[in-house]
C-alpha positions as CSV (number, residue, x, y, z in Angstrom):
1,M,-0.2,0.0,0.0
2,K,1.6,3.2,-1.1
3,T,-1.1,5.7,-0.9
4,I,-4.0,6.5,1.7
5,P,-7.2,5.8,0.4
6,K,-10.1,8.1,0.6
7,S,-12.1,5.4,2.4
8,S,-9.6,6.0,5.4
9,F,-10.7,9.6,5.8
10,D,-14.4,8.8,5.3
11,F,-14.2,6.3,8.3
12,L,-12.6,8.9,10.4
13,R,-15.1,11.4,9.7
14,Q,-18.1,8.9,10.5
15,L,-15.9,8.0,13.8
16,E,-16.0,11.7,14.7
17,K,-19.8,12.0,14.4
18,H,-20.3,8.7,16.3
19,N,-17.5,8.1,18.8
20,D,-19.1,5.4,20.7
21,R,-18.8,1.8,21.4
22,D,-22.1,0.9,19.8
23,W,-21.4,2.4,16.7
24,F,-18.0,1.4,16.4
25,S,-18.8,-2.2,17.2
26,K,-21.3,-2.4,14.3
27,N,-18.5,-0.8,11.9
28,K,-15.7,-2.6,13.1
29,H,-15.0,-4.5,10.0
30,I,-14.7,-1.1,8.3
31,Y,-12.1,-0.1,10.9
32,V,-10.1,-3.4,10.4
33,R,-10.1,-2.8,6.5
34,E,-8.9,0.9,7.0
35,H,-6.5,0.0,9.7
36,E,-4.9,-2.7,7.3
37,H,-4.4,0.0,4.8
38,I,-2.6,2.2,7.3
39,V,-0.2,-0.6,8.4
40,A,0.5,-1.5,4.9
41,F,1.4,2.2,4.2
42,A,3.5,2.4,7.2
43,D,5.3,-0.8,6.1
44,T,6.2,0.8,2.8
45,L,7.1,4.1,4.5
46,L,9.3,2.1,6.9
47,F,11.2,0.2,4.0
48,E,11.9,3.8,2.3
49,M,13.0,5.2,5.6
50,N,15.6,2.5,6.3
51,K,17.3,3.7,3.0
52,H,18.3,6.8,4.7
53,D,18.2,5.8,8.6
54,V,18.2,3.0,10.7
55,I,14.8,2.5,12.6
56,E,13.6,0.5,15.6
57,T,10.5,-0.6,14.8
58,A,10.2,-4.1,13.3
59,G,6.9,-3.2,11.0
60,G,4.2,-1.2,10.2
61,K,1.6,-3.0,12.7
62,K,4.1,-2.3,15.7
63,A,4.5,1.5,14.5
64,V,0.8,2.3,14.0
65,Y,-1.1,3.6,17.3
66,R,-4.3,1.7,18.4
67,I,-7.6,3.5,17.7
68,Y,-8.6,2.8,21.3
69,R,-8.1,5.8,23.8
70,D,-6.8,5.4,27.3
71,V,-9.5,7.7,29.1
72,R,-8.6,6.9,32.5
73,F,-6.8,10.5,33.3
74,S,-8.5,12.4,30.5
75,K,-11.5,14.8,30.9
76,N,-12.4,13.7,27.3
77,K,-14.0,10.5,27.5
78,T,-14.8,9.5,24.0
79,P,-13.3,6.0,23.4
80,Y,-11.6,6.2,20.1
81,R,-9.0,8.5,18.4
82,T,-10.3,10.2,15.5
83,H,-7.0,9.8,13.6
84,F,-4.5,7.2,12.5
85,G,-0.9,8.1,13.7
86,G,2.2,6.1,13.6
87,F,5.7,6.4,15.3
88,F,9.2,5.4,14.4
89,K,12.1,5.6,16.7
90,R,15.8,5.8,15.4
91,A,17.6,2.6,16.2
92,T,20.6,2.2,18.7
93,A,21.9,4.3,21.5
94,A,23.7,6.4,18.9
95,R,20.8,7.7,17.2
96,R,18.5,9.8,19.1
97,G,15.1,11.1,18.2
98,S,11.8,10.1,16.7
99,Y,9.5,10.5,13.7
100,Y,5.7,10.6,13.8
101,F,2.9,10.8,11.4
102,H,-0.6,12.0,12.0
103,L,-3.5,11.5,9.4
104,E,-6.7,13.2,10.2
105,P,-9.0,15.1,7.9
106,G,-8.1,18.6,7.9
107,N,-5.4,18.0,10.4
108,S,-2.6,16.0,8.8
109,Y,0.9,16.3,9.6
110,A,4.5,14.7,10.0
111,G,6.5,15.5,13.1
112,G,9.8,14.6,14.7
113,G,12.4,15.4,17.2
114,F,12.1,15.3,21.3
115,W,8.5,15.7,22.6
116,G,9.5,15.1,26.3
117,P,13.4,15.1,27.1
118,E,14.5,13.7,30.1
119,A,16.1,16.2,32.6
120,N,19.6,15.3,32.0
121,D,19.1,15.4,28.2
122,L,17.6,18.8,28.5
123,K,20.4,20.2,30.4
124,R,22.9,18.8,28.4
125,I,21.2,20.4,25.2
126,R,21.0,23.8,26.9
127,D,24.6,23.5,28.1
128,E,25.6,22.8,24.4
129,F,23.6,26.0,23.1
130,V,25.5,28.1,26.0
131,Y,28.8,26.8,24.8
132,D,28.2,27.2,21.0
133,A,24.8,27.4,19.2
134,K,26.1,28.3,15.8
135,P,26.2,25.0,14.4
136,F,22.5,24.6,15.4
137,R,21.5,27.9,14.1
138,K,23.0,27.2,11.1
139,I,20.7,23.9,10.8
140,L,17.7,26.0,11.5
141,A,18.6,28.7,9.0
142,S,19.3,26.3,6.1
143,K,17.1,26.8,3.0
144,K,15.9,23.0,3.2
145,F,15.0,23.4,6.9
146,R,12.9,26.5,6.5
147,D,11.1,25.4,3.3
148,T,10.2,22.1,5.1
149,F,9.6,23.2,8.6
150,G,9.6,26.7,8.9
151,E,11.2,27.3,12.3
152,L,11.7,24.9,15.3
153,K,8.6,24.4,17.4
154,G,7.7,23.2,20.9
155,D,6.8,24.6,24.4
156,K,9.4,27.0,25.9
157,L,9.8,28.9,29.3
158,K,8.8,32.5,29.6
159,T,12.0,33.1,31.3
160,A,15.5,31.6,31.8
161,P,15.6,28.0,33.3
162,K,17.1,27.6,36.7
163,G,21.1,27.9,36.5
164,F,21.0,29.8,32.9
165,D,21.5,33.4,32.5
166,R,18.6,35.1,31.1
167,N,20.9,37.5,28.9
168,D,22.8,34.5,27.2
169,P,22.8,35.2,23.6
170,S,21.2,31.7,23.0
171,I,18.4,32.3,25.3
172,D,15.7,31.7,22.7
173,L,17.0,28.1,22.3
174,I,17.7,27.6,26.0
175,R,14.1,28.3,27.0
176,H,12.7,25.4,24.9
177,N,11.4,22.3,26.5
178,Q,10.4,20.5,23.6
179,F,12.4,20.6,20.4
180,L,9.8,19.6,17.6
181,L,9.8,19.8,13.8
182,L,6.2,19.8,12.2
183,K,5.2,19.9,8.7
184,N,1.3,19.9,7.7
185,F,-0.5,18.3,4.7
186,S,-3.5,19.0,3.2
187,D,-6.3,16.2,2.7
188,K,-5.7,16.5,-1.0
189,E,-1.8,16.1,-0.5
190,V,-2.5,13.0,1.7
191,M,-4.8,11.3,-0.8
192,S,-2.3,12.1,-3.6
193,K,0.0,9.2,-5.0
194,N,3.2,11.3,-4.3
195,F,2.3,11.2,-0.6
196,L,4.5,8.4,0.6
197,K,7.4,9.9,-1.1
198,E,6.8,13.4,0.2
199,L,6.2,12.3,3.8
200,N,9.5,10.2,3.5
201,A,11.4,13.2,2.1
202,T,10.0,15.2,5.0
203,F,11.5,12.8,7.5
204,K,14.7,12.8,5.7
205,A,14.8,16.4,6.1
206,M,15.0,16.1,9.5
207,R,18.3,14.3,9.7
208,P,20.8,17.4,10.2
209,F,18.7,18.4,13.2
210,L,18.3,14.8,14.6
211,D,21.9,14.0,13.9
212,Y,23.1,17.2,15.7
213,M,21.1,16.2,18.7
214,S,22.4,12.7,18.7
215,E,25.8,14.1,18.8
216,V,25.2,16.2,21.6
217,L,23.4,13.6,23.5
218,T,26.0,11.0,23.2
219,T,28.7,13.2,24.4
220,D,29.8,14.9,27.5
221,T,30.5,18.8,27.5
222,N,34.1,18.0,26.3
223,G,33.1,16.2,23.4
224,I,33.9,12.9,24.6
225,S,31.6,9.8,23.9
226,I,29.5,8.6,26.7
227,L,28.4,5.4,24.9
228,K,29.5,2.3,26.3
């Protein structure tokens, strides 16, 4: 499966209108069919991605998220996701970061980076920005990056984090709690025969950013590898 069929979005639109267990039970056969389409798409995407990176996920079925929501700690008690999503993690300790695709009528996008960095990782990244942020800024300023992602995204503090100077020249980067890259796709783009190629190219365009972060997070502040 190299394309996303229109029927997949048709199902999601109906699910958004009828997000309850009775409707889903009666239409589960449709969900199973559409889920298989997405898994096949993810398998093909994974094959293409492994030509330019090494992905930990063994297959599309493992990469694609379940449709069932965990509502235990959520105010939103609707039982089902109204999108299809998939997650790919880079393999081995030397490669940090991950890729994500989100398919939803009117809200489809590719994402990647670091959603919730651990405290030690976050401090290491910030320390690197204090030492020398120029290589990272060069990546963010490149034409390929700006044409694909626009700018670095993610939550950030309103002021300097504890232990960092609010007047540091790199404070705009240091304030980040997340480091995310996002690219949106229209429904028409998702349904096109070129979508898999475009999605794979988007993930490939993340590599300079991910490789920079991997280098930082696998070395100490003296640039010595911390990998065993």
